[in-house]
C-alpha positions as CSV (number, residue, x, y, z in Angstrom):
1,X,9.3,25.4,1.7
2,X,12.2,23.2,0.6
3,X,13.1,25.4,-2.4
4,X,16.7,24.4,-2.7
5,X,15.8,20.7,-2.6
6,X,13.2,21.2,-5.3
7,X,15.6,23.1,-7.5
8,X,18.2,20.3,-7.2
9,X,15.7,17.6,-7.8
10,X,14.4,19.3,-10.9
11,X,17.9,19.3,-12.3
12,X,19.0,15.9,-11.2
13,X,15.8,14.2,-12.4
14,X,15.5,16.3,-15.6
15,X,12.1,17.6,-14.7
16,X,10.4,20.8,-15.9
17,X,7.9,22.6,-13.7
18,X,4.4,22.5,-15.3
19,X,2.1,24.4,-13.0
20,X,1.7,26.1,-9.6
21,X,3.1,24.3,-6.6
22,X,0.7,23.1,-3.9
23,X,1.6,23.3,-0.3
24,X,0.4,20.4,1.8
25,X,0.8,19.3,5.4
26,X,4.5,18.8,5.7
27,X,5.2,18.7,2.0
28,X,5.0,20.6,-1.3
29,X,3.9,19.1,-4.6
30,X,5.1,20.6,-7.9
31,X,3.5,19.6,-11.2
32,X,6.3,18.6,-13.5
33,X,7.0,17.1,-16.9
34,X,9.6,14.4,-17.3
35,X,12.3,14.4,-20.0
36,X,10.1,12.0,-21.9
37,X,7.2,14.4,-21.8
38,X,5.2,12.5,-19.1
39,X,3.1,14.6,-16.7
40,X,4.1,13.9,-13.1
41,X,4.1,15.4,-9.7
42,X,7.2,16.0,-7.5
43,X,6.5,15.7,-3.8
44,X,9.1,16.9,-1.4
45,X,8.9,16.8,2.4
46,X,9.6,19.8,4.5
47,X,13.2,20.3,5.8
48,X,13.6,18.6,9.1
49,X,11.0,16.0,8.5
50,X,12.3,12.4,8.9
51,X,12.0,10.2,5.8
52,X,8.8,8.2,6.0
53,X,7.7,4.9,4.6
54,X,5.3,6.2,2.0
55,X,7.6,5.2,-0.9
56,X,7.7,1.6,0.3
57,X,4.0,1.2,0.3
58,X,3.6,2.9,-3.0
59,X,6.2,0.7,-4.5
60,X,4.6,-2.4,-3.1
61,X,1.1,-1.4,-4.4
62,X,2.5,-0.8,-7.9
63,X,-0.2,1.6,-8.9
64,X,-3.0,-0.8,-7.9
65,X,-5.5,1.2,-5.9
66,X,-3.0,4.0,-5.3
67,X,-1.0,6.6,-7.1
68,X,1.9,5.1,-9.1
69,X,5.5,5.8,-7.8
70,X,7.9,6.7,-10.6
71,X,11.0,7.5,-8.6
72,X,12.0,8.1,-5.0
73,X,14.9,9.5,-3.0
74,X,14.0,8.9,0.7
75,X,17.1,10.7,1.9
76,X,15.9,13.9,0.3
77,X,12.2,13.1,1.2
78,X,11.4,13.2,-2.5
79,X,8.9,11.2,-4.5
80,X,8.1,11.5,-8.2
81,X,4.5,10.4,-8.7
82,X,2.1,10.0,-11.6
83,X,0.0,13.1,-11.9
84,X,-3.6,12.7,-10.9
85,X,-6.5,15.0,-11.3
86,X,-7.3,17.4,-8.4
87,X,-10.8,16.0,-7.9
88,X,-11.2,14.2,-4.6
89,X,-14.2,12.9,-2.7
90,X,-14.8,16.1,-0.6
91,X,-17.9,17.1,-2.6
92,X,-19.4,13.6,-2.9
93,X,-22.3,12.5,-0.8
94,X,-20.6,11.0,2.2
95,X,-22.3,7.6,1.9
96,X,-21.2,7.3,-1.7
97,X,-17.7,8.4,-0.7
98,X,-17.6,5.7,2.0
99,X,-18.5,3.1,-0.6
100,X,-15.7,4.3,-2.9
101,X,-13.1,4.3,-0.1
102,X,-14.2,0.9,1.1
103,X,-13.7,-0.4,-2.5
104,X,-10.0,0.5,-2.3
105,X,-9.3,-1.5,0.9
106,X,-8.9,-4.8,-0.9
107,X,-6.2,-3.5,-3.2
108,X,-4.2,-1.7,-0.5
109,X,-4.4,-4.4,2.2
110,X,-1.5,-6.5,0.9
111,X,0.5,-8.9,3.1
112,X,2.7,-7.2,5.7
113,X,6.1,-5.8,4.6
114,X,9.2,-6.4,6.8
115,X,10.4,-2.8,6.2
116,X,7.3,-1.1,7.7
117,X,6.6,-0.2,11.3
118,X,4.4,-2.3,13.5
119,X,1.0,-0.8,14.2
120,X,1.0,-2.7,17.5
121,X,4.2,-1.0,18.6
122,X,2.9,2.5,17.9
123,X,-0.4,1.6,19.6
124,X,1.3,0.5,22.8
125,X,3.3,3.7,23.0
126,X,0.2,5.9,22.4
127,X,-1.7,3.9,25.0
128,X,1.1,4.3,27.6
129,X,1.0,8.0,27.0
130,X,-2.8,8.0,27.5
131,X,-2.5,6.1,30.7
132,X,0.2,8.5,32.0
133,X,-2.2,11.5,31.3
134,X,-5.4,9.7,32.2
135,X,-6.3,12.0,35.1
136,X,-5.8,15.2,33.1
137,X,-7.0,14.3,29.6
138,X,-10.4,15.8,28.7
139,X,-12.0,12.4,27.9
140,X,-14.5,10.5,30.0
141,X,-12.8,8.1,32.4
142,X,-14.8,5.2,31.2
143,X,-13.7,5.8,27.6
144,X,-10.0,6.0,28.7
145,X,-10.3,2.7,30.6
146,X,-12.2,1.1,27.7
147,X,-9.5,2.2,25.2
148,X,-6.7,0.9,27.3
149,X,-8.4,-2.5,27.7
150,X,-9.1,-2.7,23.9
151,X,-5.5,-1.8,23.1
152,X,-4.3,-4.8,25.2
153,X,-6.6,-7.1,23.2
154,X,-5.8,-5.6,19.7
155,X,-2.0,-5.6,20.0
156,X,-2.1,-9.3,21.0
157,X,-3.0,-10.3,17.4
158,X,-0.2,-10.3,14.7
159,X,-0.4,-7.9,11.8
160,X,-2.3,-9.2,8.7
161,X,-1.8,-6.5,6.2
162,X,-0.3,-3.2,5.1
163,X,-2.8,-0.4,6.1
164,X,-2.9,3.0,4.6
165,X,-3.4,4.7,7.9
166,X,-5.1,7.9,6.8
167,X,-7.5,7.1,4.0
168,X,-10.3,9.7,3.8
169,X,-12.1,12.0,1.4
170,X,-9.1,14.1,0.5
171,X,-6.7,11.2,0.1
172,X,-8.4,9.6,-3.0
173,X,-7.9,11.4,-6.3
174,X,-9.1,10.7,-9.8
175,X,-6.5,9.2,-12.1
176,X,-5.6,9.1,-15.7
177,X,-4.1,5.9,-17.1
178,X,-2.8,5.5,-20.6
179,X,-3.9,9.1,-21.3
180,X,-7.6,8.4,-20.7
181,X,-9.7,9.4,-17.8
182,X,-11.3,6.4,-16.2
183,X,-15.1,6.1,-16.2
184,X,-17.3,8.1,-13.8
185,X,-18.5,4.9,-12.0
186,X,-15.3,2.9,-12.4
187,X,-14.0,2.1,-8.9
188,X,-10.5,2.1,-10.4
189,X,-10.9,5.8,-11.1
190,X,-10.1,6.6,-7.5
191,X,-6.5,6.2,-6.4
192,X,-5.1,6.6,-2.8
193,X,-2.4,9.2,-2.0
194,X,-0.4,10.2,1.1
195,X,-0.3,6.9,3.0
196,X,1.1,6.7,6.5
197,X,1.7,2.9,6.2
198,X,2.1,0.3,8.9
199,X,1.8,-3.4,9.2
200,X,-1.5,-3.9,11.1
201,X,-5.2,-4.5,11.0
202,X,-7.5,-3.5,8.1
203,X,-10.3,-2.8,10.6
204,X,-8.3,0.2,11.8
205,X,-8.8,2.1,8.5
206,X,-12.4,3.4,9.2
207,X,-11.9,6.2,11.8
208,X,-10.6,8.9,9.4
209,X,-13.8,8.6,7.3
210,X,-15.9,9.2,10.4
211,X,-13.9,12.3,11.8
212,X,-13.4,14.1,8.5
213,X,-16.2,16.4,7.3
214,X,-17.5,16.3,10.9
215,X,-19.5,19.5,10.6
216,X,-21.7,18.0,7.9
217,X,-23.3,15.7,10.5
218,X,-25.2,18.7,12.0
219,X,-25.7,20.6,8.7
220,X,-29.3,21.7,7.8
221,X,-29.5,19.2,5.0
222,X,-28.2,16.3,7.2
223,X,-30.6,13.3,7.5
224,X,-31.1,12.5,11.2
225,X,-28.9,13.3,14.2
226,X,-25.2,13.5,14.4
227,X,-25.2,10.0,15.9
228,X,-27.3,8.8,12.9
229,X,-24.8,10.2,10.4
230,X,-21.8,8.7,12.1
231,X,-23.4,5.3,12.3
232,X,-24.6,5.5,8.7
233,X,-21.0,6.1,7.5
234,X,-19.7,3.4,9.9
235,X,-22.1,0.7,8.6
236,X,-21.6,1.7,5.0
237,X,-17.8,1.2,5.3
238,X,-18.2,-2.1,7.2
239,X,-20.7,-3.6,4.8
240,X,-19.0,-2.4,1.6
241,X,-15.6,-3.7,2.8
242,X,-16.9,-6.9,4.3
243,X,-15.3,-6.2,7.7
244,X,-16.1,-7.6,11.1
245,X,-18.4,-5.0,12.7
246,X,-17.3,-5.6,16.3
247,X,-13.6,-5.4,15.5
248,X,-14.1,-2.3,13.4
249,X,-16.0,-0.6,16.2
250,X,-13.2,-1.4,18.7
251,X,-10.7,0.2,16.4
252,X,-12.9,3.3,15.9
253,X,-13.1,3.8,19.7
254,X,-9.4,3.3,20.1
255,X,-8.3,5.6,17.4
256,X,-10.8,8.3,18.3
257,X,-9.8,8.4,22.0
258,X,-6.1,8.3,21.2
259,X,-6.6,11.1,18.7
260,X,-8.5,13.1,21.4
261,X,-5.6,12.7,23.7
262,X,-3.1,13.9,21.1
263,X,-5.3,16.9,20.2
264,X,-6.4,17.7,23.7
265,X,-5.5,21.4,23.4
266,X,-8.2,21.8,20.8
267,X,-11.6,21.5,22.6
268,X,-13.7,21.2,19.4
269,X,-11.6,18.4,18.0
270,X,-11.7,16.5,21.4
271,X,-15.5,16.9,21.4
272,X,-15.7,15.5,17.9
273,X,-13.5,12.5,18.6
274,X,-15.5,11.6,21.7
275,X,-18.7,12.0,19.8
276,X,-17.5,9.5,17.2
277,X,-16.4,7.0,19.9
278,X,-19.7,7.2,21.6
279,X,-21.9,7.1,18.5
280,X,-20.5,3.8,17.2
281,X,-21.3,2.1,20.5
282,X,-24.7,3.6,21.5
């Protein structure tokens, strides 16, 4: 926990703690009030973490479809953000949640930014690592070969937009703007947080929504099989966002298999990723 950094930032930015800190993955978020009395959230990355590009994307979005950035110090891995409500989409019906997430894509998929990393470069590196480990990775050989072939095709196309990179149920929060909570059914009520932005292909955004809340596919209340549930979410996202189904499917396969490779020490996660990759194709 970067306690010294937080203490210094509170003093340097004239912030007053205003609630219990929340520990996230690689960061801590402290509710604060600014010197002007504005509720905000101070997000500080863990010591040792390299500064990311989150602030660049948030600055470019300017609060449209995403949390508003108030101030940033990349060198100290610090962001001052507008304060959002804690409600996310984790308790929403998954199909409804998919529709809400898909409604954010158009706002977030702005033209590429020269300061951001290239999705194609990252994809090539990950594919090279997969090819190196192909004989030992616990993924069916046909899926490995298919993924490597798809990567060659996908990286041939230039980036067309900034993509969030990890947009799922827990990364959309309700917001307050001008002191008023937005309406229950207002799409603008939901604002993206925690981007891992790159210049790339909007069709790559779907996979997190298919892998998260995976256990619900087999829950007693689930409608149909696991395959049915995965495909229902996939088609909801594609239709609501107006994406090309074939290209979106290719990206789901690629991201699922590459994720299975990275998480190969966790058998349950590998099984889940392979299940998603197969379900969107069967």
